C-alpha positions in Angstrom: 35.5 -195.8 -43.0 36.6 -195.6 -46.3 35.0 -196.7 -49.4 36.8 -199.8 -50.0 35.6 -200.9 -46.2 32.4 -200.1 -47.0 32.3 -202.1 -50.4 33.6 -205.1 -48.5 30.7 -204.6 -46.2 27.8 -204.0 -48.7 28.9 -206.5 -51.3 31.4 -209.1 -49.4 30.8 -211.1 -46.1 32.2 -208.5 -43.8 29.4 -207.9 -41.0 28.4 -204.3 -40.4 29.2 -203.0 -37.2 26.7 -202.1 -34.4 26.6 -198.4 -35.3 26.3 -198.7 -39.0 22.8 -201.1 -38.2 21.5 -198.4 -35.9 22.3 -195.6 -38.7 20.5 -198.0 -41.3 17.3 -198.5 -38.9 17.1 -194.7 -38.5 17.7 -193.9 -42.4 15.2 -196.7 -43.1 12.4 -195.1 -41.0 13.3 -191.7 -42.2 12.5 -192.4 -46.0 9.7 -194.6 -45.2 8.1 -191.7 -43.3 9.1 -189.4 -46.0 7.4 -191.6 -48.7 4.4 -192.3 -46.6 3.8 -188.6 -46.3 3.5 -188.3 -50.1 1.4 -191.2 -50.5 -1.1 -189.6 -48.0 -1.2 -186.2 -49.6 0.6 -184.2 -46.9 3.3 -183.4 -49.0 2.9 -181.9 -52.7 3.5 -183.6 -55.7 3.6 -182.1 -59.2 1.7 -184.4 -61.9 2.5 -183.2 -65.4 -0.2 -183.6 -68.0 1.7 -186.0 -69.8 2.4 -189.8 -68.6 6.1 -190.1 -66.3 8.3 -192.8 -66.7 10.7 -193.0 -63.7 13.9 -195.2 -64.4 16.0 -195.5 -60.9 17.4 -198.3 -58.8 17.3 -198.7 -54.9 20.9 -199.1 -54.6 23.7 -196.5 -54.6 26.1 -196.6 -57.5 25.8 -197.5 -61.1 23.4 -200.1 -62.3 23.2 -199.3 -66.1 20.4 -196.7 -65.9 21.9 -194.0 -68.3 21.8 -196.9 -71.3 18.7 -197.7 -70.7 17.1 -194.1 -70.6 18.8 -193.7 -73.9 17.3 -196.9 -75.3 13.9 -196.1 -73.8 13.8 -192.5 -75.4 14.6 -194.3 -78.9 12.0 -197.0 -78.5 9.3 -194.3 -77.6 10.5 -192.0 -80.5 10.5 -195.4 -82.8 7.2 -195.9 -81.6 5.9 -192.5 -82.7 6.1 -190.7 -79.3 7.6 -187.2 -78.3 9.3 -187.9 -75.1 11.2 -185.7 -73.0 13.8 -186.3 -70.3 14.5 -184.9 -67.0 17.3 -185.5 -64.9 19.0 -184.2 -61.2 22.3 -183.3 -63.3 24.6 -184.5 -60.4 27.8 -182.8 -60.5 26.8 -179.6 -62.6 27.8 -176.3 -61.4 25.1 -173.9 -63.3 23.7 -171.1 -60.9 20.4 -171.3 -62.3 18.3 -174.2 -62.9 16.6 -175.8 -64.5 18.8 -176.1 -67.3 18.5 -177.3 -71.1 20.9 -179.8 -71.9 22.1 -180.7 -75.6 24.6 -182.5 -77.2 27.1 -179.7 -77.0 26.4 -178.7 -73.4 29.1 -178.1 -71.0 29.4 -181.4 -68.5 30.9 -179.1 -65.9 27.8 -176.9 -65.7 25.0 -179.5 -66.6 26.4 -183.0 -65.2 28.3 -185.8 -67.4 25.6 -188.0 -67.7 23.0 -185.7 -68.9 25.3 -184.8 -71.9 26.0 -188.4 -72.6 21.9 -188.7 -72.9 21.5 -185.9 -74.8 24.2 -187.0 -77.4 22.0 -190.0 -78.3 18.3 -189.7 -77.0 17.6 -187.3 -79.8 14.9 -185.3 -77.5 14.5 -182.6 -75.1 16.2 -182.4 -71.7 16.1 -180.5 -68.8 18.1 -180.8 -65.6 17.9 -179.7 -62.1 17.3 -180.4 -58.7 13.8 -179.9 -58.5 12.8 -182.4 -61.4 9.3 -180.7 -61.0 10.5 -177.6 -62.4 12.2 -179.5 -64.9 9.2 -181.4 -65.9 7.1 -177.9 -66.1 9.9 -176.4 -68.5 9.6 -179.1 -70.9 5.9 -179.2 -70.8 5.6 -175.4 -71.6 8.6 -175.1 -73.9 8.5 -178.4 -75.9 5.9 -180.6 -77.6 6.2 -183.8 -75.8 3.7 -186.3 -75.0 5.6 -188.6 -72.4 8.4 -187.7 -69.6 11.4 -190.1 -68.8 12.9 -189.5 -65.3 16.3 -190.4 -64.9 17.3 -191.8 -61.8 14.0 -190.6 -60.2 12.6 -193.9 -58.2 12.9 -191.6 -54.8 12.1 -188.3 -56.4 8.6 -188.4 -54.8 7.6 -184.9 -55.5 7.4 -185.9 -59.0 4.2 -188.1 -59.4 4.7 -191.1 -61.7 2.8 -193.4 -64.0 5.1 -196.3 -64.9 8.0 -197.5 -62.6 11.4 -199.1 -64.0 13.8 -200.1 -61.6 17.5 -201.4 -62.9 19.2 -203.9 -61.0 23.1 -205.0 -61.4 23.0 -208.4 -62.1 26.4 -209.3 -60.4 26.0 -207.7 -57.4 22.2 -207.5 -56.9 21.3 -206.0 -53.6 24.3 -206.7 -52.0 23.9 -207.6 -48.3 20.3 -206.3 -48.3 20.5 -203.3 -45.9 20.0 -199.9 -46.1 22.3 -197.2 -46.1 24.9 -196.9 -44.6 25.1 -200.4 -43.5 24.3 -201.6 -46.8 23.8 -200.3 -50.2 20.1 -199.7 -50.6 18.3 -196.5 -50.8 15.2 -198.3 -50.3 14.4 -201.7 -48.5 14.3 -204.6 -50.8 10.4 -204.9 -50.8 10.4 -201.9 -53.0 11.1 -203.8 -56.0 8.0 -205.7 -55.9 6.1 -202.3 -56.3 7.7 -201.3 -59.5 6.3 -202.1 -63.0 9.3 -203.6 -64.7 12.7 -204.7 -63.2 15.7 -204.7 -65.7 18.9 -206.8 -64.8 21.8 -205.5 -66.3 24.2 -208.6 -66.7 24.2 -211.4 -64.9 21.2 -213.8 -64.4 17.6 -212.4 -64.4 15.1 -214.1 -62.6 11.7 -215.3 -64.1 9.9 -211.9 -63.4 12.7 -209.9 -64.5 13.6 -208.3 -67.8 17.6 -209.2 -68.9 19.5 -206.1 -70.5 22.8 -206.4 -71.7 25.4 -203.8 -72.7 26.5 -204.4 -76.1 29.9 -203.2 -77.1 29.7 -201.3 -80.6 32.9 -199.4 -81.4 35.9 -197.7 -80.3 35.9 -194.1 -80.8 38.5 -191.3 -80.4 37.8 -189.3 -77.4 38.7 -186.0 -79.3 36.8 -187.0 -82.3 33.7 -189.2 -82.1 33.7 -189.5 -85.8 36.8 -191.4 -86.0 36.2 -195.2 -84.8 38.2 -198.2 -85.2 36.6 -201.8 -84.9 36.5 -203.7 -81.4 38.8 -206.5 -83.1 41.6 -204.0 -82.5 41.6 -204.7 -78.5 42.5 -208.3 -79.0 46.1 -208.8 -77.6 46.2 -204.8 -76.9 47.6 -203.6 -73.5 45.6 -200.8 -72.6 45.3 -198.1 -69.7 41.6 -198.5 -69.2 40.1 -195.6 -67.3 36.5 -195.6 -65.8 35.0 -193.0 -63.3 31.8 -194.7 -62.8 29.6 -196.5 -60.1 31.3 -199.9 -61.0 34.4 -199.9 -62.8 35.1 -203.4 -62.5 32.4 -204.4 -64.9 34.1 -201.9 -67.6 37.3 -203.4 -66.9 35.8 -207.2 -67.3 34.1 -206.1 -70.6 37.7 -204.9 -72.1 39.3 -208.0 -70.9 36.3 -210.1 -72.6 36.9 -208.3 -75.8 40.4 -209.5 -75.6 42.5 -206.6 -74.4 45.1 -206.8 -71.6 44.3 -203.9 -69.0 45.8 -201.8 -66.7 43.1 -200.5 -64.3 42.7 -196.9 -63.4 39.8 -196.5 -61.4 38.4 -193.3 -60.0 35.5 -192.2 -58.4 31.9 -191.7 -59.9 31.3 -188.4 -61.8 35.0 -187.5 -61.1 36.2 -184.1 -62.5 39.5 -185.1 -64.5 42.4 -183.1 -64.7 45.5 -183.1 -67.4 47.6 -184.9 -64.7 44.9 -187.7 -64.0 46.1 -189.1 -67.3 49.3 -187.6 -68.0 51.9 -190.4 -68.0 49.6 -193.6 -68.8 51.7 -195.3 -71.8 48.4 -195.6 -73.5 46.6 -196.4 -75.7 43.9 -195.1 -73.0 40.2 -196.7 -72.8 37.5 -195.1 -71.1 33.9 -194.9 -70.8 31.9 -192.7 -72.9 30.7 -191.3 -69.7 34.1 -190.2 -69.1 35.1 -189.2 -72.4 32.6 -186.1 -72.6 34.5 -184.8 -69.8 38.1 -185.5 -71.2 38.1 -184.3 -74.6 40.4 -181.2 -74.5 43.0 -182.7 -71.8 43.4 -186.3 -73.6 46.4 -187.2 -75.4 45.8 -188.3 -78.9 45.6 -191.9 -78.4 42.6 -191.9 -76.4 39.3 -194.0 -77.0 35.9 -194.8 -75.2 33.9 -197.7 -75.8 30.7 -197.3 -77.2 28.0 -199.4 -75.9 24.4 -199.8 -76.5 21.3 -201.2 -74.3 20.0 -204.6 -75.7 16.5 -205.6 -74.3 14.3 -208.5 -75.4 11.5 -207.8 -78.0 8.9 -208.7 -75.8 9.7 -205.9 -73.3 9.3 -203.4 -75.9 5.6 -204.7 -76.6 5.0 -205.1 -72.9 6.3 -201.6 -72.2 4.5 -199.8 -74.7 1.3 -201.5 -74.0 1.6 -200.5 -70.4 2.2 -196.8 -71.4 -1.0 -196.7 -73.8 -3.2 -198.7 -71.8 -3.2 -196.2 -68.7 -1.2 -195.8 -66.0 -1.7 -196.6 -62.2 -1.5 -193.6 -60.1 1.6 -194.0 -58.2 3.2 -193.1 -55.0 
């Protein structure tokens, strides 16, 4: 079964077959058992000496976690905190872990999303398969007073004090089934246990926090210091490139800005080659996550859309109050 067929089942009206439902039940049982073992203290967890804020989701694919992590890091710094960030470093090919991530790190070694976060968050960051080791490294080597765990909702070996789940406001939870019959990593009820549900786009419910990804500017992939206004997109025919979890959202954003879009979707975390982009008449417009991997292979007329996460002011107040007020012991 290919990706397109799965998407129709997960987010369309095609019912999952019997074997998918059976596999989904087994997956749900195993993940529930694993979490139960951590909650009972039968599997070891590391609790850092600083509060841990987990940002994640219950679905596979992109929901907008990376812009939110950047916004939270900035929010914490503005409030006088000294945050550090840990992440998986998905796709990174480094031979040793954890790896420190800087704005000029090689995305082939540490992953594309960590480099993007390091460019904008302005705080220490470490990545690796074992987030416990990443957290220990930051605590030992940096003067931090809190930790953000990127995409760590299901990484139970790292204890957490505050949980934030991000939901795609358009696709929501799809058919509501766990993998592989649906897009869920954990059952829908898991959302009732988190501290905040952030809804990216679409319509947020009464108990949820709305988030918008606001376009800021177009920046040259080869030289991010060179920018052009968003108004330049009006009526412009572009080759839109997106190797993210939900490319359709990016293409829709460009159309809302007035561009005429030729779509070129790629798999999430795609490793671009020069031939992937050769022959496109351009101008090329891509996400910043793609741009961090393409600076050396793009033609001159290639740009990325810079976006920033916008959250309501009252969320900032509630978030900082929750962090300051002492956290609950989380499973």
